[in-house]
N, C-alpha and C positions, 0 to 999 in steps of 0.2 A: 437498529435497522431491521426491518422485517421484509423478507422476500417470500412470495408465495408463487409456487410453480403451477401454472395452469396449462397442461399439455393438450388442450383441445386444438385441433387443426383440421381444416377442410381439405387441404391438399399439401403434398410434400414438395418443398423446394429442393432441387437437385443438388444445391451447394451445401445443404445443411449437414453438419457433422453429427447432429443428434436429432432423432425424430421419435416421437411417440404420439399416439392419438388415443383418445378416450371416446368410445361410442357414446353418443349423446343419450342413449338409453341408460348408460351406467353413470351419467354425470352426477346424479344425486348422490350415489354411493361414494363417489370420489370427493365431492364437496363435504359430505358428512365426515369423511376420513380427515380432510384438511382441518375442519373445525375441531375434531377430536384431538388432532396433533397439537393445535394451538393450546388447547386446554392442558395437555400433558406436558408441554415444554415451555410454557410462558415464563417460567422462572429462570430459563436459560440466560436471558438478558438481565443485567443488573438493574436497569431502570425501566419503569413502566412507560415513560415518555419515549415516543418514537421519533427519531430524526427523519426517517424515511420509511415509506411503505411502497413496495414494488410488486405489481401483479404482472407476471410475464412468463416466459418459457414456453410459449405456444401461441394460442389465440384467445386471450381472456375476453376479447370483444364478442365472443360467442356466448358469454354469460348473460343471463337474463336478470331482470330487476330482482326477482326473488332469490336468485343465486347470490347476488352481490349483497343483498340485505342479510342473508345468512352469514356470509363471510365477514362483513364489516360489523355485524352484531357480535360475532365472536371476538374479533379484534378489540372492539370497544369494551368488551367484558373484562379483558385482561390487560389491555394497554391503553395508553392515552395518545390520541391524535390531536395535536394542537394546531392553531392557525399557521405555525411555522413549519409543520411537518410537510415534507415533499411527498406527494402521493401520486404515483405514476401507474399508468396502465398501458400495456402494449396493444396496438390495434393494427388491423389490416385496413388498407384504404377502402376496400369495397364493403367494409362493415359499417362505415360512417354514414348512417342515414338519420333521418329526423327522430325515429324511435330510439335509436341508440344514443343520440345526443341528449334526448330527454332523460334517458336512464342515467347517463353520466352526470347530469346536473343534480341528481338526487343524492350523490355521494361526494366525498371530499377530494375528488381527483383535481389536481392542479397542474399536472404535467402529462403530456401524451407522447408516447414513443411509437413511431410508425416505420414499418419496413418498406420504404419506397423502392430501394435498390437501384432503379434507373427509370428515366422517363422515355426510354427507347422501347417501343412496343415489341420489336423483334427480339430484343434481348430479354424482355420480360417473359415472352413466350418460351425462350430457351431456358430461362430459370424456372419455368413451370409456375409462374405467379398467376393468380386469378385476376388481379386488377390490371387495368390499362393505364397508360400515362395520363389520360384525361381524368380518370377516376381519382388518381393520386392527387392531381392539382385541385380537383373539386373537393376532395375530402379535407384538404388543408384549409381551403377557403370556408368550408362549412364549419369546421372547428373554430376558426377565428371569428366567424360571424356569431358564434355562440359563446364568445369570450374565453375560449380555450386558446390562449396565445403562447403558452409555454410549450412549444412543440419541438420534439426531437425527431429527425429523420435519418434513416440509414441509407447509405449509398454503397455500391460495390464497384470497384474498378479492376482493371486487368482481366476483363472478360474476353473470351475468345472472339476475335475479329473486331473488338471494340476499337474505335478510332479516337484520336485526341479531340476531334470536332464533337463527337458524341458525348465524350466525357465532359468537355467544357460546357456543353448544353445542359447536362445534368446539374452541374454546379450552379450555372447561371439561373436555371429555373428555380432551384431551391432558394437562392438569394432573392430572386424577384418576388417570391411568395412570402418573404419575411420570416422564414424559419429561424429560430434562435439557437438551435443546437444541431450539429451535424456529426454523425458517426460514420466514418468511411473506412472500409476494409478492402484489402486486396483479396481477390478470389483465391481460396485455398482448395486443395483437392484432398478431401478426407477419405481415407480407405473405408470401403463399405457403402459409399454413396454412388448414385447413378453417374454423377459427374466424374468420379474417380474411374469408374468402369469405362466410360467413354474415352478418357485419356489413355488408360491402359491399353485399350483396343485400337488406339491411334485414330479415333473418329473425331478428335479435335486436337488442336495444338495450343500450348500455353503461350502467353504473351512473353516477349523477350524481357530480360532484366532492364535493358535500356528503355523500353517502352513503359515498363512498370515505374521506373524512376521518373520518367517524363509525366506520367499520370499523377504521381505523388507530389512532385514539385509544383505542378500546375494547381493541384488542389490546395496545397499549402499557401502558395502565392495569392491565389484569388480570394481565399477565405481570410487571410490575414489583412489583405488590402481592404476587405469589407468590414474590418473591425473585429473579426473573430480571434479568439485566443486559442492557440494550439496547446491545450493544457494536459493532454495525454496522448500517447502514441497514435491512437485512432479517433480521437475526439476533439472537436472544435466547438467553441461556444462564444456567444457575445458575453461581455462582462455581466456578472451576476446571474448567469444562466448555466453555469457548470452543473452537471448532474451531481447532486449531493449524495445520492444513493451510491453510484459507482465510485465517486470520490472517497466515500467511506471505505469501500473495499481497498482502494489503493493506498489509503493512509493507515490501514490496519485497525479500523474500528470493528467492534464486535457486531455480529449479525446472526439472525436466526432465519434459517431457510425452512419453509414448510412445503411438503409435497414430494412427489417422486423425484429422485435425483438431486434434490435441493441440498446445498451444503450449509453448514453453520460453523461459526468460529467464535471462541470466547477468550482468545489471547493465549491460552495454554494448550488447547486441543482443537481438533477439527473433526467434524462428523459429517457424514453424507448418508442420505436416505437411499434405499434400494430403488432401482429404476423400473421394475416390473409393477405396473399399475394394479392389476388384480391382486397380486401378492401383497402389495403395500396396503390396499384396502382391507384385505383379510387379516393381516397381522395387526393393524390398528384395531379392528373389531375384536380380535381375540386378546388384545392387551399384551402381545408378544413383541420382542425387539424388531424394529424395522429399519435400523440404521447401523452403520459401523463407525468406529471412532479411532483416531490415532492421537497419542500425546506427542506434542511437538518437542523435539530436542532443541538444544541451543543452535545447532547447525541448521535445523529446519527453519527456526525463527530468523536466523541471519539470512538464509537464502530467500525467504519470503520478503524480508525487509528490502533486500537488494533488488529483487525482481520487481516488486510493486513500486518502490520509490523511483526506480530508473524509468519506469513507464511514463511518469509524470514530468511536466515541464520543470517542476521544482528540483527533481533529481534526488540524489542521496545526500542527506544531511550528514556530513562527515563528523561533525561534533556529536550528533546523536548516535551515529554508528559506533564511535569509540566509547561513548558513555554506556550504551546498552549492551555492546558485545565485546568490549575490551580492546586493548591496543593491538593484540595479536591478530584478530580478525580484521580490524581496520587496516593494519599494514598489509595483510593478505589481499584485501580488496584493491588497495592502491597499487600493489605490485602487479596484479592481474590487469589493472586498468592502464598501466603505463604504455603498452603498445598501442592502445586505442587513443590515448592522449597524443601520442606521437603521430598517429595517422590522421588526427583531426576529427575522429568520430565521437570522442568524448572531450569534455572540457571541465575545468574547475573554476567556478565563479562564486564568490561570497561563501566559501566553505561548503559548496554543494557540487557534487559530481553529476554532470548532466550530459545527456546525449546532444550532439549537434544535429543539424538538419540531415547531414549524411549518415549520422549514427542512427537516427530514428528509422531510416529505411532498412538498416541491417541490425535492428535492435535485438532480435532473438539470439543471434550468435554472441553478441556482446554480453547480454544478461547471463547467458549460459556460462561464459568464461569467467564471470565474476563470482559465480556461485561455488560453493564448496561441496565436494562429494563426501 
């Protein structure tokens, strides 16, 4: 799995927990650094064949044909993209024009991820999004008309003043457009963002827990009735359209992250690149270290296995838990899970410990309690 972080962005969304931008004047320098990092780290993965390639982390749709040729030329120099490889690019709806579609068709992209967020223009304005609801609908139709049918769309719920009618319209609109994958997230208030500042200064009010639960259950009911599988806490897909890239993260597959703030994992250690873009480019140019690394302890590996497995519909494979981490940690996990089993937020079926519908809504607290300090 290969992830390439492209932090180009025209405007900042106030809900973002992380933001960076690269001046388009410095774009070439950053792309050169990306390609150099691929050269330096291509042996990090055991196999040259890639199960997935993901261009994201900002606005990769601002890349031009020459930029993509340079990036894919370097990927193909060191790795192998097969017809089975899932190749995703993140796009903003207002970037989907005929020129961009022509550029996409020149490269092996077979999956598009779009940050729709909502089809309500007032809420889009609140989120500081550039696109309108009409642009969002038209961009999906343009992609489909160009045979890009494997489209994933992001939605956000529990927005201030959002009504159930608005939320239902968002879901129904995506379903009517034939989108095959939907990621839906409850709005969070991350410290350091404009949204957090508005909340702290009491210029907006959060949605109640009861309303958030209503939004979540409505989402789950409507999508499952439409044939979508709720295969991860925040992700729904039609059969055969699960995100292979993200599923790789959740199942513990190895991955290489390229670019600022990108993380990598090889089964025994985790590394992460610095977030400062000019410094990243400088260090790459000078051949100096640009990332940090930690060796994962047995406890770290257990915690990661529990956290990632429990996010998925499959849950924690109890047999694998015992085989990989020993009877002591397996017993610890089940002891911690007992109160949630009694409350009905966890269940055990076919030797797997899974979240129930009620458990998914409060999953963060459950996962935390099952992990070991």
